N, C-alpha and C positions, 0 to 999 in steps of 0.2 A: 765316477760316482756320476748316476743317473736318477734323479729328481723324478716324479712322475706324480699326478694326481688324479686319483679316482674316484665317481661314486660307491658308496659304501654300501654291500649288498648283505639280506640278511643273514650270509653265514659269519658278516663282518662282525654282530652283537658281541662276543662275549671279547671279542679286540677292543670296541667301542667302550662297553663298561669300565676294563682297563682302562682306559685311557682316562676316562673320567675319576677313578681311584685315585688316579696318578696324579691327574691334573688337581685334585680335593688336596691331596696327600703337599704338593708343591704350595698351594694357596692357605695352609694350614686349616682347612674345613674337613676334614675327613669326617669330623663329627657329625659333618650336616648331610650326606652321603646317605639318601634312604631308598632308593630305588628300588625295584623289582625289575630284575633283567628282564622276563617275560613280556612285562606289559610296557618298558621301555622298548622293547621288541618291536608290540603293537603300536605304540604310538610313531615311531620312527619307520615301520615296515607295512602297518596293515591299510585298511581298505582307507582311511583317510589321513595318513602321513601330516602329522603338524611339525615337522621338522627333517631337515636333510643332514647328511653328514658325507665329508666328501674325507677318504684315507690319503695322506702324505707317505712315499716309499722311497726308498735309497736304498738304489740296486733292487729293486722290489722285494724290499722288508719292508713292510710298516713301520715308522717311527713319528706318525702325529696322525691327526685327524682336527677338523672345522667343523664344529655342528650349530646350522643357523637356521630360520627363520623368514619369513617376510614380514615387516611391518606394514604402515601405510602414513605417508606425509599428506596431510589433510593442505597444508600451503603449498606445496609442491603439484597436489590434486595426480602422486605417483607411488609405488608402492617403493621400499628399500628392504637392505637384507639388514640382517640383526644378527649378529653372531654370537653367541652363546658361552662357546668354549674353543677357543685353540689352543691345543697342546702338542707342544714337538720333544721327546723325550729327551732329555738332559746330555746325553752320548752324541745324540744328532743335534744339537744348537751348534748355531755356527757355523753349518752347511748350506744354509740358504734354503733350507724348509718351511718356516715357519713365513720369511717373501714370499715364499711358491705358493702357501697357501691364501695367504691373504693378498697377491695377483689374479688367483682363482677364482675367486668372490669378488673381486672388482672387475671380472671381466665376466660373469653370469649377474653383478650388475649394470654391464652397459647391453648384455647380449637380451635383456631379459626389460629394458627400457627403468630403471632403477635409477631415483634421483642421488642414492648413498647408500656408504655401506657405514654402520655403526657398531659399538659394542663394548660393554664398560672394561676397567682396567682398577684393582687394587691400588689407591694411593700408593701404598709402600713398595711397591712391585717397581722400582725405578728403573732397573735394565729392560723391564717392556716397555714403559711409558717412553723411554728414549729410544728406544727400537723405532715402536709405533710414530714417533714426532717425524724422526727419519726418514719416513716412507711418505710424511704428508700430512700426518693425521692432528687436528690439534683438541687441547680439553676444552671441555664443555664447560666450564668451571660455574658459569653461572645456572647450570641445572641440579636442582636434586633427587633424588631418586627415593620414588615412594613404593612402599610393598605393604599389600595387607595378604595376610596369610597364619596358618598353624586356625585358632580357635576364632581370630578375628573374620575370616574369612564367612565359615556360616552363620556367625552373627549379624556381618552385614547383609549376606545372602537374605539371612529374615527380616533382617527391619522394613 
């Protein structure tokens, strides 16, 4: 079995869209998926990409992906990488592909002089939490996520 990680290309857009849908199904959030595939492609591969994607393959067959972008730590004075989505198809779990994707991102952090790699995980997702802890990740229990979206976003912008 050969694991490989490669940068996504525009031709991978339908695959990326399917991985996102599959992840949403797994997280019981399929009702939240609203993206337009063409606009997603523009945001990933257009003149100003907002995020990057890598594809994880087993024996040349795509079995997972990671979608990520840079954030910035003012305390560290350095960028970081924020992992928005990590997904490995159920039949490929246990193959080491998830770890390979995270190791690839950790390598990008080092190559790009980033202070850290971070992501969110749903609190009910015990298998993933255990996996992440086994890799040295720590829970940031003292932080609470805040979000402004939907109708609140334009109201805030207009205030």
